[in-house]
TORMI-72828 format. One line per 10 residues: their letters; for each residue x, y, z of N, C-alpha, C, CB. Coordinates in Angstrom, 2 decimals, decimal comma. Glycine has a CB too. Layout:
<rs>
a> X Y Z X Y Z X Y Z X Y Z | ... .
</rs>
This chain:
<rs>
mpkynwllis> 164,10 53,77 137,84 164,13 55,07 137,10 163,29 56,05 137,87 163,59 54,93 135,61 | 163,80 57,20 137,99 163,06 58,19 138,79 161,75 58,54 138,12 163,89 59,46 139,01 | 160,78 59,08 138,92 159,46 59,48 138,39 159,57 60,59 137,38 158,55 59,92 139,52 | 160,58 61,40 137,54 160,72 62,53 136,63 161,01 62,02 135,25 161,83 63,49 137,09 | 161,85 61,02 135,14 162,19 60,49 133,81 161,00 59,84 133,16 163,32 59,49 133,90 | 160,24 59,09 133,95 159,02 58,49 133,40 158,05 59,55 132,91 158,33 57,63 134,45 | 157,96 60,58 133,61 157,05 61,66 133,18 157,52 62,27 131,88 156,95 62,75 134,27 | 158,85 62,43 131,76 159,41 63,02 130,55 159,19 62,09 129,37 160,91 63,33 130,73 | 159,42 60,77 129,62 159,23 59,80 128,55 157,77 59,77 128,08 159,66 58,40 129,01 | 156,84 59,89 129,03 155,40 59,87 128,68 155,04 61,06 127,82 154,53 59,87 129,94 .
vllliaacag> 155,62 62,20 128,17 155,31 63,43 127,40 155,84 63,30 125,98 155,93 64,70 128,08 | 157,08 62,75 125,87 157,66 62,61 124,53 156,87 61,64 123,68 159,11 62,15 124,61 | 156,44 60,52 124,27 155,62 59,56 123,53 154,30 60,18 123,07 155,34 58,33 124,40 | 153,71 61,01 123,89 152,41 61,66 123,53 152,61 62,61 122,37 151,82 62,44 124,74 | 153,74 63,35 122,40 154,02 64,29 121,30 154,26 63,52 120,01 155,24 65,19 121,62 | 154,96 62,41 120,08 155,23 61,62 118,87 153,96 61,06 118,28 156,20 60,50 119,16 | 153,05 60,64 119,16 151,77 60,07 118,69 150,95 61,11 117,97 150,97 59,50 119,87 | 150,92 62,32 118,50 150,16 63,41 117,85 150,76 63,80 116,52 150,09 64,64 118,77 | 152,10 63,77 116,44 152,76 64,16 115,19 152,51 63,15 114,11 154,26 64,33 115,40 | 152,29 61,88 114,45 152,06 60,84 113,44 150,66 60,88 112,83 152,29 59,49 114,05 .
qtsqtvptpe> 149,75 61,48 113,49 148,39 61,55 112,93 148,34 62,49 111,73 147,39 62,02 114,02 | 147,49 62,16 110,72 147,29 63,00 109,51 146,46 64,21 109,87 146,61 62,20 108,38 | 147,01 65,33 109,48 146,27 66,58 109,79 145,02 66,65 108,94 147,17 67,85 109,55 | 143,92 67,00 109,51 142,63 67,15 108,81 142,47 68,57 108,31 141,46 66,77 109,74 | 142,08 68,65 107,02 141,87 69,97 106,38 140,51 70,51 106,75 142,01 69,88 104,84 | 140,54 71,67 107,23 139,27 72,31 107,59 138,62 72,85 106,31 139,49 73,47 108,65 | 137,39 72,41 105,96 136,75 72,86 104,69 136,52 74,36 104,68 135,40 72,14 104,48 | 136,86 74,92 103,53 136,65 76,37 103,36 135,17 76,63 103,17 137,46 76,93 102,15 | 134,63 77,50 103,90 133,17 77,77 103,76 132,87 78,29 102,36 132,69 78,80 104,84 | 131,78 77,72 101,76 131,38 78,17 100,43 130,95 79,63 100,48 130,24 77,29 99,87 .
peptqllsps> 131,33 80,38 99,39 130,92 81,80 99,40 129,43 81,92 99,20 131,67 82,58 98,30 | 128,89 82,88 99,83 127,46 83,11 99,68 127,17 83,54 98,24 126,95 84,20 100,68 | 126,06 83,04 97,67 125,75 83,39 96,27 125,61 84,90 96,11 124,46 82,69 95,80 | 126,22 85,36 95,02 126,15 86,80 94,76 124,78 87,13 94,18 127,28 87,25 93,77 | 124,11 88,11 94,68 122,79 88,50 94,21 122,94 89,28 92,90 122,04 89,35 95,28 | 122,34 88,71 91,85 122,40 89,37 90,54 121,36 90,45 90,48 122,20 88,36 89,41 | 121,80 91,59 90,05 120,88 92,72 89,94 120,19 92,69 88,60 121,61 94,05 90,14 | 118,90 92,92 88,59 118,15 92,98 87,33 118,59 94,20 86,55 116,62 93,01 87,59 | 118,73 94,04 85,20 119,13 95,21 84,41 118,08 96,31 84,48 119,38 94,81 82,95 | 118,57 97,50 84,48 117,65 98,64 84,54 116,86 98,71 83,24 118,41 99,97 84,80 .
ptidwfpstp> 115,59 99,03 83,31 114,81 99,13 82,07 115,37 100,20 81,16 113,34 99,44 82,39 | 115,37 99,88 79,82 115,87 100,85 78,84 114,92 102,03 78,75 116,04 100,19 77,47 | 115,47 103,19 78,80 114,65 104,38 78,75 114,41 104,76 77,30 115,31 105,55 79,52 | 113,15 104,88 76,91 112,81 105,30 75,56 112,72 106,82 75,56 111,46 104,65 75,07 | 113,81 107,41 75,07 113,87 108,88 75,14 112,91 109,52 74,14 115,29 109,37 74,87 | 112,53 108,78 73,10 111,63 109,34 72,08 110,45 108,39 71,89 112,38 109,59 70,72 | 109,57 108,28 72,87 108,46 107,33 72,75 107,57 107,70 71,58 107,64 107,29 74,05 | 107,08 106,63 70,90 106,18 106,88 69,78 104,80 107,24 70,30 106,10 105,65 68,84 | 104,20 108,18 69,67 102,85 108,62 70,04 101,93 108,37 68,87 102,83 110,12 70,46 | 100,70 107,96 69,15 99,78 107,68 68,04 99,52 108,92 67,22 98,45 107,12 68,57 .
tptriatevg> 99,62 108,76 65,88 99,35 109,88 64,98 97,88 109,89 64,63 100,22 109,79 63,70 | 97,20 110,99 64,85 95,77 111,01 64,54 95,53 110,85 63,05 95,13 112,30 65,03 | 94,55 110,04 62,68 94,20 109,84 61,28 93,19 110,88 60,87 93,66 108,41 61,04 | 93,52 111,60 59,81 92,60 112,62 59,33 91,51 111,96 58,50 93,34 113,69 58,52 | 90,29 112,24 58,84 89,16 111,69 58,12 88,91 112,55 56,89 87,90 111,60 59,02 | 88,89 111,89 55,73 88,67 112,64 54,50 87,25 113,20 54,49 88,91 111,76 53,25 | 87,15 114,44 54,15 85,85 115,11 54,09 85,47 115,32 52,65 85,86 116,44 54,86 | 84,33 114,85 52,28 83,88 115,03 50,91 83,32 116,42 50,73 82,84 113,97 50,56 | 83,56 116,97 49,56 83,02 118,28 49,21 81,69 118,06 48,53 83,99 119,08 48,31 | 80,69 118,87 48,87 79,42 118,78 48,19 78,47 117,83 48,88 79,61 118,37 46,78 .
glptqisevp> 77,31 117,66 48,26 76,25 116,92 48,91 76,06 115,51 48,43 75,00 117,64 48,74 | 76,98 114,98 47,62 76,81 113,63 47,11 77,50 112,62 48,03 77,36 113,52 45,70 | 76,94 111,42 48,16 77,62 110,39 48,93 78,86 109,91 48,19 76,67 109,21 49,20 | 79,68 109,09 48,91 80,91 108,58 48,31 80,62 107,81 47,03 81,66 107,69 49,30 | 79,66 106,94 47,05 79,19 106,28 45,85 77,80 106,82 45,54 79,19 104,72 46,02 | 77,59 107,16 44,27 76,30 107,76 43,90 75,22 106,70 44,05 76,34 108,32 42,45 | 74,43 106,81 45,08 73,38 105,83 45,32 72,00 106,49 45,34 73,63 105,10 46,63 | 71,97 107,80 45,37 70,69 108,50 45,34 70,89 109,83 44,65 70,11 108,69 46,77 | 69,84 110,30 44,00 69,92 111,54 43,26 69,74 112,70 44,24 68,84 111,59 42,13 | 70,64 113,70 44,21 70,58 114,78 45,20 69,57 115,87 44,84 71,95 115,40 45,36 .
vswplmvsdd> 68,70 115,61 43,88 67,68 116,59 43,50 66,33 115,89 43,49 68,00 117,22 42,10 | 65,28 116,69 43,59 63,92 116,14 43,56 63,26 116,33 42,20 63,06 116,79 44,65 | 64,07 116,69 41,19 63,54 116,92 39,86 63,11 115,59 39,23 64,58 117,62 38,97 | 62,12 115,64 38,34 61,70 114,41 37,66 62,74 113,92 36,66 60,37 114,62 36,95 | 62,69 112,64 36,39 63,61 112,03 35,43 63,18 112,44 34,02 63,63 110,48 35,57 | 64,08 113,09 33,29 63,78 113,56 31,94 64,24 112,56 30,89 64,43 114,91 31,70 | 65,42 111,93 31,10 65,98 111,00 30,12 66,55 109,79 30,85 67,09 111,69 29,26 | 66,23 108,61 30,35 66,87 107,38 30,80 67,32 106,65 29,55 65,89 106,49 31,68 | 68,61 106,73 29,26 69,17 106,19 28,02 70,09 105,02 28,35 69,93 107,30 27,23 | 69,66 103,82 27,99 70,51 102,63 28,20 71,30 102,27 26,95 69,64 101,43 28,63 .
fsdpshwqef> 71,31 103,16 25,96 72,08 103,00 24,72 71,67 101,74 23,95 73,57 102,95 25,04 | 70,38 101,46 24,00 69,85 100,37 23,19 69,16 100,90 21,94 68,87 99,53 24,00 | 68,88 102,20 21,90 68,23 102,83 20,75 69,26 103,67 19,99 67,02 103,71 21,20 | 69,72 103,23 18,83 70,78 103,94 18,11 70,35 105,26 17,50 71,33 103,07 17,04 | 69,09 105,61 17,65 68,64 106,87 17,07 69,02 108,08 17,90 67,16 106,84 16,88 | 69,47 107,88 19,15 69,75 109,01 20,04 71,15 109,60 19,85 69,57 108,58 21,48 | 72,11 108,83 19,32 73,49 109,29 19,22 74,01 109,10 17,80 74,38 108,55 20,22 | 74,91 109,96 17,39 75,53 109,87 16,07 76,50 108,70 16,01 76,25 111,19 15,71 | 76,41 107,94 14,93 77,37 106,88 14,64 78,06 107,21 13,32 76,67 105,47 14,58 | 79,35 106,95 13,24 80,06 107,14 11,97 81,43 106,49 12,07 80,20 108,65 11,62 .
sssvgtvayd> 82,08 106,36 10,92 83,42 105,82 10,86 84,19 106,60 9,81 83,41 104,29 10,54 | 85,38 107,07 10,18 86,22 107,85 9,27 87,66 107,68 9,68 85,82 109,35 9,28 | 88,55 108,43 9,04 89,96 108,38 9,39 90,22 108,92 10,79 90,78 109,17 8,38 | 89,28 109,73 11,31 89,40 110,28 12,66 89,15 109,20 13,71 88,43 111,45 12,86 | 88,25 108,26 13,41 87,90 107,21 14,35 86,52 106,67 14,07 87,99 107,72 15,77 | 86,03 105,86 15,00 84,74 105,20 14,82 83,89 105,40 16,06 84,92 103,71 14,53 | 82,63 105,79 15,85 81,63 105,84 16,91 80,57 104,82 16,56 81,02 107,29 17,08 | 80,34 103,84 17,43 79,40 102,77 17,12 78,73 102,28 18,39 80,10 101,61 16,40 | 77,50 101,80 18,23 76,79 101,19 19,34 77,32 99,81 19,61 75,28 101,14 19,07 | 77,48 99,51 20,89 77,84 98,17 21,34 76,68 97,68 22,19 79,21 98,16 22,15 .
analtlalpa> 76,87 96,64 22,96 75,80 96,13 23,82 75,52 97,13 24,93 76,18 94,74 24,40 | 74,43 97,89 24,78 74,02 98,90 25,76 75,14 99,88 26,08 73,54 98,23 27,04 | 75,84 100,31 25,06 76,92 101,29 25,24 77,23 101,93 23,90 78,19 100,61 25,84 | 77,87 103,08 23,97 78,37 103,77 22,79 79,89 103,76 22,88 77,81 105,23 22,69 | 80,55 103,25 21,83 82,01 103,10 21,86 82,65 104,11 20,93 82,42 101,67 21,46 | 83,70 104,77 21,43 84,49 105,70 20,64 85,90 105,11 20,50 84,53 107,13 21,30 | 86,29 104,79 19,27 87,60 104,18 19,02 88,43 105,12 18,16 87,45 102,79 18,32 | 89,61 105,50 18,64 90,48 106,43 17,94 91,76 105,73 17,51 90,81 107,65 18,82 | 92,22 105,96 16,26 93,56 105,51 15,89 94,59 106,48 16,45 93,69 105,38 14,35 | 95,84 106,24 16,17 96,87 107,18 16,60 96,63 108,52 15,89 98,30 106,63 16,28 .
gktplismsd> 96,65 109,59 16,66 96,38 110,91 16,11 95,81 111,82 17,19 95,40 110,82 14,92 | 95,65 113,10 16,84 95,22 114,09 17,83 93,89 114,76 17,48 96,28 115,15 17,99 | 93,23 114,30 16,45 91,97 114,91 16,07 90,85 114,44 16,99 91,63 114,58 14,60 | 90,06 115,34 17,57 88,98 114,92 18,48 87,91 114,11 17,75 88,34 116,15 19,14 | 87,37 113,17 18,47 86,26 112,35 17,96 85,02 112,71 18,78 86,59 110,79 18,07 | 83,95 113,14 18,10 82,77 113,69 18,78 81,52 112,94 18,33 82,62 115,21 18,50 | 80,62 112,68 19,28 79,30 112,17 18,96 78,28 113,00 19,73 79,18 110,65 19,31 | 77,36 113,61 19,01 76,31 114,41 19,64 75,02 113,58 19,74 76,06 115,73 18,83 | 74,22 113,91 20,74 72,96 113,21 20,96 71,79 114,14 20,65 72,87 112,69 22,41 | 70,60 113,59 20,69 69,40 114,41 20,55 68,84 114,83 21,91 68,34 113,67 19,76 .
hilpgefyle> 69,63 114,61 22,97 69,20 115,03 24,31 69,58 116,50 24,49 69,86 114,13 25,42 | 68,60 117,33 24,74 68,81 118,76 24,91 68,85 119,09 26,41 67,70 119,58 24,19 | 69,95 119,69 26,83 70,13 120,05 28,24 69,55 121,43 28,50 71,62 120,00 28,63 | 68,67 121,57 29,49 68,21 122,89 29,89 69,27 123,59 30,75 66,87 122,79 30,65 | 68,97 124,80 31,20 69,92 125,54 32,03 70,17 124,89 33,38 69,44 126,94 32,25 | 69,19 124,16 33,88 69,34 123,45 35,16 69,04 121,97 34,93 68,39 124,06 36,25 | 69,96 121,13 35,35 69,80 119,68 35,17 70,75 118,96 36,11 70,07 119,26 33,67 | 70,53 117,68 36,24 71,46 116,78 36,93 71,56 115,53 36,08 71,00 116,45 38,41 | 72,78 115,15 35,69 72,95 113,94 34,88 74,01 113,04 35,49 73,32 114,31 33,44 | 73,87 111,76 35,21 74,85 110,75 35,55 75,06 109,85 34,34 74,40 109,91 36,80 .
lsmdvlmcsd> 76,28 109,39 34,15 76,56 108,38 33,15 77,88 107,71 33,48 76,60 108,99 31,72 | 78,08 106,53 32,92 79,32 105,79 33,14 80,23 106,00 31,93 79,04 104,27 33,38 | 81,51 106,27 32,22 82,51 106,43 31,17 83,62 105,42 31,45 83,06 107,91 31,12 | 83,73 104,43 30,59 84,72 103,37 30,77 85,89 103,58 29,81 84,08 101,98 30,54 | 87,09 103,41 30,32 88,30 103,48 29,50 88,75 102,06 29,20 89,44 104,30 30,23 | 88,73 101,70 27,94 89,08 100,33 27,54 90,53 100,22 27,10 88,17 99,86 26,42 | 91,05 101,28 26,47 92,44 101,29 26,03 92,88 102,74 25,89 92,61 100,52 24,67 | 94,02 103,09 26,47 94,47 104,48 26,39 95,91 104,61 26,87 93,56 105,39 27,22 | 96,49 105,76 26,57 97,77 106,19 27,12 97,52 107,36 28,06 98,78 106,58 25,99 | 98,53 107,73 28,85 98,33 108,73 29,90 97,74 110,04 29,39 99,64 109,01 30,58 .
adqyglilwr> 98,20 110,52 28,26 97,77 111,83 27,78 96,49 111,80 26,96 98,86 112,45 26,96 | 95,93 110,62 26,69 94,65 110,54 26,01 93,57 111,10 26,92 94,32 109,08 25,60 | 92,56 111,72 26,32 91,52 112,36 27,14 90,14 112,11 26,56 91,78 113,87 27,24 | 89,14 112,25 27,43 87,76 111,98 27,05 86,86 112,86 27,91 87,40 110,46 27,22 | 85,60 113,04 27,48 84,76 113,91 28,29 83,37 114,13 27,72 85,42 115,21 28,47 | 82,74 115,19 28,25 81,37 115,53 27,91 81,30 116,89 27,24 80,48 115,52 29,15 | 80,34 117,03 26,34 80,02 118,32 25,73 78,67 118,76 26,28 80,00 118,23 24,14 | 78,63 119,95 26,87 77,39 120,47 27,48 76,94 121,73 26,76 77,61 120,76 28,98 | 75,63 121,82 26,56 75,01 123,04 25,99 75,70 123,45 24,68 75,07 124,21 27,00 | 75,78 122,57 23,74 76,50 122,89 22,50 75,87 124,12 21,82 76,49 121,68 21,53 .
nstsgtfriw> 76,74 125,07 21,49 76,36 126,30 20,78 75,26 127,09 21,50 75,89 125,95 19,38 | 75,33 127,08 22,84 74,39 127,90 23,60 74,81 129,36 23,53 74,32 127,42 25,09 | 74,06 130,24 24,18 74,40 131,66 24,18 75,71 131,94 24,91 73,29 132,46 24,82 | 76,18 130,99 25,70 77,48 131,14 26,37 78,54 130,23 25,76 77,35 130,83 27,86 | 78,26 129,64 24,61 79,21 128,76 23,97 78,99 127,31 24,35 80,62 129,18 24,32 | 79,99 126,49 24,05 79,94 125,06 24,34 80,90 124,75 25,48 80,29 124,23 23,08 | 80,38 124,16 26,55 81,21 123,79 27,70 81,67 122,34 27,52 80,43 123,96 29,04 | 82,96 122,10 27,82 83,52 120,76 27,68 84,18 120,34 29,00 84,54 120,70 26,52 | 83,76 119,18 29,49 84,27 118,61 30,74 85,22 117,48 30,37 83,10 118,08 31,67 | 86,50 117,61 30,75 87,54 116,68 30,31 88,09 115,84 31,47 88,67 117,44 29,65 .
fncqgevmad> 88,50 114,60 31,10 89,24 113,70 31,98 90,37 113,09 31,14 88,30 112,57 32,61 | 91,47 112,74 31,77 92,52 112,04 31,02 92,90 110,74 31,70 93,75 112,94 30,84 | 93,72 109,95 31,01 94,01 108,59 31,48 95,06 108,53 32,57 94,44 107,76 30,34 | 95,62 109,68 32,96 96,50 109,68 34,12 95,80 110,21 35,37 97,74 110,51 33,83 | 94,44 110,35 35,28 93,65 110,67 36,47 93,50 112,15 36,74 94,26 110,03 37,64 | 93,44 112,98 35,71 93,30 114,42 35,89 92,00 114,91 35,26 94,50 115,16 35,28 | 91,56 116,10 35,71 90,33 116,71 35,21 90,65 118,11 34,69 89,24 116,76 36,32 | 89,79 118,61 33,77 89,98 119,92 33,18 88,65 120,38 32,60 91,09 119,90 32,08 | 88,49 121,67 32,37 87,28 122,20 31,74 87,66 123,35 30,83 86,25 122,66 32,82 | 86,99 123,43 29,67 87,18 124,57 28,79 85,86 124,95 28,15 88,25 124,27 27,72 .
rqigasigrl> 85,87 126,04 27,39 84,67 126,50 26,71 85,03 126,93 25,30 84,00 127,66 27,48 | 84,22 126,50 24,37 84,46 126,82 22,97 83,39 127,79 22,48 84,47 125,53 22,11 | 83,83 128,89 21,95 82,94 129,88 21,33 83,43 130,09 19,90 82,90 131,24 22,14 | 82,69 129,57 18,96 83,16 129,60 17,58 84,42 128,76 17,43 83,42 131,04 17,13 | 85,47 129,36 16,88 86,73 128,65 16,72 87,67 128,87 17,91 87,41 129,09 15,45 | 87,25 129,68 18,86 88,10 130,01 20,01 87,78 129,08 21,19 87,91 131,48 20,42 | 88,83 128,60 21,84 88,68 127,73 23,00 89,42 128,37 24,17 89,23 126,29 22,72 | 88,70 128,59 25,26 89,30 129,18 26,46 89,29 128,19 27,62 88,57 130,45 26,86 | 90,39 128,09 28,32 90,52 127,16 29,45 89,81 127,75 30,67 92,02 126,88 29,77 | 88,85 127,02 31,23 88,15 127,42 32,45 88,81 126,84 33,69 86,70 126,99 32,39 .
lnwqtgrklq> 89,46 125,71 33,54 90,15 125,05 34,65 91,32 124,29 34,07 89,19 124,09 35,45 | 92,52 124,52 34,60 93,70 123,79 34,15 93,65 122,34 34,63 94,98 124,48 34,64 | 94,45 121,51 34,00 94,50 120,11 34,43 94,91 120,02 35,90 95,49 119,31 33,54 | 94,18 119,23 36,65 94,50 118,99 38,05 94,10 117,57 38,40 93,78 120,02 38,98 | 94,72 117,03 39,45 94,46 115,65 39,85 93,01 115,48 40,27 95,38 115,24 41,00 | 92,36 114,48 39,71 90,97 114,21 40,05 90,85 113,39 41,33 90,28 113,49 38,91 | 89,82 113,67 42,08 89,56 112,92 43,31 88,73 111,69 42,97 88,83 113,81 44,37 | 89,28 110,52 43,32 88,63 109,22 43,10 88,45 108,88 41,63 87,29 109,21 43,78 | 89,05 109,63 40,75 89,02 109,30 39,33 89,97 108,14 39,07 89,40 110,53 38,46 | 89,45 107,04 38,51 90,27 105,86 38,24 91,10 106,09 36,98 89,39 104,59 38,10 .
pgapasnria> 92,44 106,08 37,08 93,27 106,31 35,90 93,52 105,02 35,13 94,60 106,94 36,31 | 94,20 105,17 33,99 94,64 104,01 33,24 93,51 103,28 32,53 95,35 103,05 34,15 | 93,82 102,06 32,12 92,84 101,21 31,44 93,13 99,74 31,77 92,88 101,46 29,90 | 92,10 98,95 31,99 90,69 99,35 31,99 90,32 100,11 33,26 89,79 98,12 31,83 | 89,37 101,02 33,13 88,90 101,80 34,27 87,46 102,20 34,02 89,80 103,06 34,51 | 86,68 102,29 35,08 85,28 102,67 34,97 84,99 103,77 35,98 84,34 101,46 35,20 | 84,40 104,86 35,52 84,08 106,00 36,38 82,64 106,43 36,17 85,04 107,18 36,11 | 81,98 106,72 37,27 80,63 107,24 37,22 80,71 108,76 37,32 79,73 106,64 38,35 | 80,29 109,45 36,28 80,39 110,90 36,18 79,02 111,51 36,48 80,91 111,33 34,78 | 79,02 112,59 37,24 77,80 113,34 37,50 78,05 114,81 37,27 77,29 113,09 38,94 .
vwadsgqlrv> 77,09 115,50 36,65 77,18 116,93 36,42 75,87 117,55 36,91 77,44 117,26 34,90 | 76,00 118,61 37,70 74,83 119,24 38,33 74,88 120,73 38,02 74,81 118,98 39,89 | 73,91 121,18 37,26 73,79 122,61 36,93 72,57 123,15 37,65 73,69 122,84 35,38 | 72,80 124,17 38,48 71,70 124,70 39,28 72,02 126,14 39,67 71,46 123,84 40,56 | 71,08 127,05 39,39 71,20 128,45 39,79 72,50 129,09 39,29 71,13 128,56 41,30 | 72,87 128,81 38,05 74,06 129,42 37,47 75,37 128,85 37,94 74,05 130,84 37,74 | 75,35 127,66 38,55 76,59 127,01 39,00 76,63 125,59 38,44 76,68 126,99 40,56 | 77,78 125,23 37,89 77,98 123,90 37,31 78,96 123,14 38,20 78,50 123,99 35,84 | 78,52 122,01 38,73 79,36 121,18 39,62 79,60 119,83 38,97 78,69 121,01 41,01 | 80,84 119,37 39,05 81,26 118,12 38,41 81,72 117,14 39,48 82,39 118,37 37,36 .
fvngaeqysl> 81,24 115,89 39,38 81,56 114,85 40,35 82,09 113,62 39,63 80,32 114,48 41,19 | 82,97 112,89 40,30 83,46 111,61 39,80 83,39 110,60 40,94 84,92 111,72 39,24 | 82,64 109,53 40,73 82,50 108,48 41,75 82,08 109,05 43,10 83,80 107,71 41,89 | 81,23 110,06 43,07 80,69 110,64 44,29 81,49 111,76 44,89 80,56 109,59 45,29 | 82,68 112,06 44,37 83,53 113,12 44,93 83,48 114,34 44,02 85,00 112,62 45,10 | 83,22 115,51 44,60 83,16 116,72 43,80 84,56 117,12 43,35 82,51 117,86 44,60 | 84,67 117,49 42,07 85,96 117,88 41,50 86,12 119,39 41,46 86,10 117,31 40,10 | 85,11 120,11 41,03 85,18 121,57 40,93 83,79 122,11 40,62 86,22 122,01 39,84 | 83,66 123,41 40,66 82,42 124,08 40,26 82,78 125,28 39,39 81,57 124,51 41,51 | 81,89 125,61 38,46 82,09 126,71 37,53 80,85 127,61 37,55 82,38 126,19 36,10 .
qtrsdlsgal> 81,08 128,88 37,36 79,96 129,81 37,23 79,47 129,80 35,79 80,38 131,24 37,65 | 78,17 129,62 35,62 77,57 129,62 34,28 76,35 130,55 34,32 77,16 128,16 33,83 | 75,34 130,21 33,56 74,07 130,93 33,58 72,96 129,91 33,70 73,89 131,80 32,31 | 71,83 130,34 34,21 70,71 129,41 34,42 69,76 129,36 33,24 69,95 129,81 35,66 | 70,02 130,14 32,17 69,10 130,16 31,03 69,72 129,51 29,79 68,70 131,59 30,71 | 70,72 128,65 29,96 71,38 128,02 28,82 70,57 126,83 28,31 72,79 127,57 29,21 | 70,80 126,50 27,05 70,15 125,34 26,45 71,02 124,87 25,29 68,70 125,68 25,97 | 71,18 123,55 25,18 71,98 123,01 24,10 72,11 121,51 24,21 73,35 123,65 24,08 | 72,63 120,88 23,16 72,70 119,43 23,10 73,82 118,87 23,96 72,88 118,98 21,66 | 73,63 117,62 24,33 74,63 116,85 25,08 75,43 115,99 24,11 73,97 115,97 26,18 .
gviaqgagsn> 76,75 115,94 24,29 77,59 115,09 23,47 78,73 114,48 24,27 78,15 115,87 22,30 | 79,48 113,60 23,62 80,68 113,01 24,22 81,84 113,26 23,28 80,50 111,48 24,51 | 83,04 113,30 23,81 84,23 113,63 23,04 85,41 112,82 23,54 84,53 115,15 23,12 | 86,31 112,47 22,64 87,56 111,78 23,00 88,66 112,29 22,09 87,41 110,22 22,88 | 89,87 112,34 22,61 91,00 112,84 21,84 92,27 112,11 22,27 91,17 114,36 22,01 | 93,01 111,60 21,29 94,24 110,88 21,58 95,43 111,82 21,70 94,51 109,85 20,52 | 96,51 111,30 22,24 97,74 112,08 22,39 98,58 112,06 21,13 98,56 111,56 23,57 | 98,25 111,19 20,19 98,95 111,19 18,93 99,75 109,95 18,61 99,83 112,32 18,88 | 100,13 109,17 19,60 101,05 108,06 19,35 100,39 106,69 19,35 102,13 108,08 20,37 | 99,28 106,52 20,09 98,66 105,20 20,22 97,15 105,30 20,05 99,01 104,56 21,57 .
aatfsisdll> 96,55 104,16 19,73 95,10 104,10 19,63 94,48 104,13 21,02 94,65 102,83 18,86 | 93,19 104,53 21,08 92,47 104,61 22,36 91,02 104,24 22,11 92,59 106,04 23,00 | 90,38 103,68 23,17 88,98 103,27 23,07 88,25 103,61 24,37 88,86 101,75 22,75 | 87,06 104,21 24,22 86,25 104,61 25,37 84,81 104,13 25,16 86,30 106,17 25,58 | 84,10 103,93 26,26 82,73 103,42 26,20 81,84 104,25 27,14 82,67 101,92 26,58 | 80,65 104,62 26,64 79,70 105,45 27,40 78,43 104,63 27,61 79,39 106,81 26,64 | 77,87 104,68 28,82 76,66 103,90 29,11 75,89 104,49 30,28 77,03 102,44 29,41 | 74,65 103,98 30,46 73,80 104,24 31,64 73,63 105,74 31,90 74,41 103,56 32,87 | 72,97 106,43 30,99 72,75 107,86 31,12 71,41 108,16 31,75 72,83 108,54 29,76 | 71,44 109,03 32,76 70,23 109,52 33,41 70,29 111,04 33,45 70,07 108,93 34,86 .
iyap> 69,18 111,71 33,10 69,13 113,17 33,17 67,85 113,57 33,90 69,18 113,80 31,73 | 68,03 114,41 34,92 66,91 114,96 35,69 66,85 116,46 35,43 67,06 114,65 37,22 | 65,65 117,00 35,38 65,50 118,44 35,14 64,23 118,93 35,83 65,44 118,75 33,61 | 64,22 120,20 36,25 63,02 120,75 36,91 61,88 120,95 35,93 63,35 122,08 37,60 .
</rs>
């Protein structure tokens, strides 16, 4: 056989051998990991700003809680309500005024007639007094208070509080009663029942200032030459009974 044929046969055999082999799959390169972008921070278009806290300012010269007397006057009266000779006691259809353990209690049935107890303590034109007035049972419109300078040359001044936490002042001259201050919300006055309030009244140089639990409520123009008895008063709204208690009276005067 010629060399050419052998060469041709060798080439054909080589091609057949290559065709019989299994083709190898070239692995696909793995994709590079995609870089995750961090989310953009949320924009606060209306950021909150700290609101300044307003500090409550007390009116007048008394501390928040009455812990010291704001005058240098001597103590004129210290009444712990253990001596029943200082205040009027009675019982009638209007109500009952009676001494309790170191207190004077005013109990009213349903009705609108004022219940009054006067003392033998005489208030001069200038004084400073403190006493505790406790509400034991009441409705919102029931009221209680102090009588100052009864039947003085300027009449009788009445300092009022009610069970919904309001204050008022009026003056009685004979049978006529004139409003000096309309009902207004009291500062730090404890409403409802039971409730306990420390009341202070300061008369000096023709000005009358009223405080409750250390906070000044109002001031009134008066006169410095007044004189009259001190009393307490309570009045119901008409529908329910009410009970009030008075204790720990101190009076200072020049």
